[in-house]
PAZAPA-4460 file (N, C-alpha, C; in steps of 0.05 Angstrom, whole numbers, plus 32768, in hexadecimal, padded with zeros to 4 digits):
% residues 72
    n_x    n_y    n_z   ca_x   ca_y   ca_z    c_x    c_y    c_z   seq   type   mol
   74A2   7FC3   79A2   74BE   7FC5   799C   74CD   7FCE   79B5     1      X     A
   74C2   7FE1   79C4   74CF   7FEB   79DC   74D1   7FD5   79F1     2      X     A
   74BD   7FC4   79F3   74BD   7FAE   7A06   74D3   7F99   79FF     3      X     A
   74D7   7F94   79E6   74EC   7F81   79DE   7507   7F8C   79E5     4      X     A
   750B   7FA6   79E0   7524   7FB3   79E7   752A   7FB1   7A05     5      X     A
   7515   7FB6   7A16   7519   7FB4   7A33   751E   7F98   7A3B     6      X     A
   7511   7F84   7A2F   7516   7F68   7A35   7532   7F60   7A2F     7      X     A
   753C   7F67   7A18   7557   7F61   7A10   756C   7F6E   7A22     8      X     A
   7567   7F88   7A28   7579   7F96   7A3A   757A   7F8A   7A56     9      X     A
   7563   7F81   7A60   7562   7F75   7A7A   7570   7F5A   7A7A    10      X     A
   756C   7F4A   7A66   757A   7F30   7A64   7598   7F34   7A62    11      X     A
   75A1   7F47   7A52   75BE   7F4C   7A4F   75CA   7F56   7A69    12      X     A
   75BB   7F67   7A77   75C5   7F72   7A91   75C9   7F5C   7AA5    13      X     A
   75B5   7F4A   7AA8   75B7   7F34   7ABA   75CE   7F21   7AB2    14      X     A
   75D1   7F1E   7A98   75E7   7F0D   7A8E   7602   7F19   7A95    15      X     A
   7605   7F33   7A92   761F   7F40   7A99   7624   7F3E   7AB7    16      X     A
   760F   7F41   7AC7   7612   7F3E   7AE4   761B   7F22   7AEC    17      X     A
   760F   7F0E   7ADF   7616   7EF3   7AE5   7633   7EED   7ADD    18      X     A
   763B   7EF7   7AC6   7657   7EF3   7ABE   766B   7F00   7AD0    19      X     A
   7664   7F18   7ADA   7675   7F27   7AEC   7677   7F18   7B07    20      X     A
   7661   7F0E   7B11   7660   7EFF   7B2A   7671   7EE6   7B27    21      X     A
   766F   7ED8   7B12   767F   7EC0   7B0D   769C   7EC6   7B0C    22      X     A
   76A3   7EDB   7AFF   76C0   7EE3   7AFD   76CB   7EEA   7B19    23      X     A
   76BB   7EF9   7B29   76C4   7F01   7B44   76C7   7EE9   7B56    24      X     A
   76B5   7ED6   7B54   76B6   7EBD   7B64   76CF   7EAD   7B5E    25      X     A
   76D5   7EAA   7B44   76EC   7E9B   7B3D   7705   7EAA   7B46    26      X     A
   7706   7EC4   7B43   771D   7ED4   7B4C   7721   7ED2   7B6A    27      X     A
   770B   7ED4   7B79   770D   7ED3   7B96   7716   7EB7   7B9F    28      X     A
   770C   7EA2   7B92   7715   7E87   7B99   7732   7E83   7B94    29      X     A
   773C   7E8E   7B7E   7758   7E8C   7B77   7769   7E9C   7B8B    30      X     A
   7760   7EB3   7B94   776F   7EC2   7BA8   7771   7EB3   7BC2    31      X     A
   775A   7EA7   7BCB   775B   7E97   7BE4   776E   7E7F   7BE1    32      X     A
   776D   7E72   7BCA   777E   7E5B   7BC6   779C   7E63   7BC7    33      X     A
   77A2   7E7A   7BBB   77BE   7E83   7BBA   77C8   7E8D   7BD5    34      X     A
   77B6   7E99   7BE5   77BE   7EA5   7BFE   77BC   7E92   7C16    35      X     A
   77AC   7E7D   7C13   77A7   7E6A   7C2A   77C0   7E5F   7C36    36      X     A
   77D5   7E57   7C27   77EC   7E4C   7C35   77FC   7E61   7C45    37      X     A
   77F9   7E7B   7C3F   7808   7E8F   7C4C   77FA   7E9C   7C63    38      X     A
   77E1   7E93   7C6A   77D2   7EA0   7C7F   77DB   7E98   7C9A    39      X     A
   77E6   7E80   7C9D   77EF   7E76   7CB7   780A   7E83   7CBE    40      X     A
   780B   7E97   7CD0   7823   7EA5   7CD6   7835   7E96   7CEA    41      X     A
   784F   7E9A   7CE8   7862   7E8D   7CFA   7862   7E9A   7D15    42      X     A
   785F   7EB4   7D16   7860   7EC3   7D2F   784B   7EDA   7D2E    43      X     A
   7843   7EE4   7D45   7831   7EFB   7D45   783C   7F14   7D37    44      X     A
   7856   7F17   7D37   7862   7F2E   7D29   785D   7F2C   7D0B    45      X     A
   785F   7F14   7D00   785A   7F10   7CE4   783C   7F14   7CDD    46      X     A
   782B   7F0D   7CF0   780E   7F0F   7CEB   7805   7F2C   7CE7    47      X     A
   7814   7F3F   7CF4   780C   7F5B   7CF2   7810   7F66   7CD6    48      X     A
   7822   7F5A   7CC6   7828   7F64   7CAB   7819   7F55   7C95    49      X     A
   7807   7F43   7C9C   77F9   7F34   7C88   77DD   7F40   7C82    50      X     A
   77D3   7F3A   7C6B   77B9   7F43   7C63   77A4   7F2E   7C6C    51      X     A
   778E   7F37   7C78   777A   7F25   7C82   7766   7F20   7C6C    52      X     A
   7761   7F06   7C65   774F   7EFF   7C4F   7736   7EF0   7C59    53      X     A
   772A   7EFA   7C6E   7711   7EED   7C76   7710   7EE6   7C93    54      X     A
   76FA   7EDD   7C9C   76F6   7ED6   7CB8   76EA   7EED   7CC8    55      X     A
   76E8   7EE9   7CE2   76DB   7EFD   7CF3   76F1   7F0A   7D04    56      X     A
   76F4   7F24   7D02   7706   7F32   7D13   76F7   7F3E   7D2B    57      X     A
   7705   7F42   7D41   76F8   7F4E   7D58   76F1   7F6B   7D52    58      X     A
   76DA   7F75   7D5B   76D2   7F91   7D55   76E5   7FA4   7D64    59      X     A
   76E8   7FBB   7D57   76F8   7FD1   7D63   76E5   7FE4   7D72    60      X     A
   76EB   7FE8   7D8B   76DA   7FFA   7D9C   76EA   8013   7DA2    61      X     A
   76E0   802A   7D9B   76ED   8043   7DA0   76DE   8051   7DB6    62      X     A
   76ED   8057   7DCB   76E1   8065   7DE2   76EB   8082   7DE3    63      X     A
   76D8   8094   7DE8   76DF   80B1   7DE9   76D1   80BD   7E01    64      X     A
   76DD   80D2   7E0D   76CF   80DF   7E23   76B6   80ED   7E1A    65      X     A
   76A2   80F1   7E2B   768A   80FF   7E23   7691   811C   7E1B    66      X     A
   7683   8127   7E08   7689   8143   7E00   7682   8157   7E16    67      X     A
   7691   816D   7E16   768B   8182   7E29   7670   818F   7E23    68      X     A
   7664   819A   7E38   764A   81A7   7E34   764D   81C0   7E23    69      X     A
   763A   81C5   7E12   763A   81DD   7E02   7631   81F5   7E13    70      X     A
   7640   820A   7E12   7639   8222   7E22   762A   8237   7E13    71      X     A
   7622   8232   7DFB   7614   8246   7DEB   75F7   8247   7DF3    72      X     A
***
């Protein structure tokens, strides 16, 4: 009886995960379809105020001076 319960719970869990993945895929595709015409900015000033929905951005490199020596 315990094995049957575990089997049913496992099947239902995978089913819920599959349904959630399908819903997110459809939602993401709809977002891309809605936003795609507005991604092409007219000027660089307009591009700064837009939300980025994918692609590869250049990495941000932060440079800092080396820390001072500890005198303790």
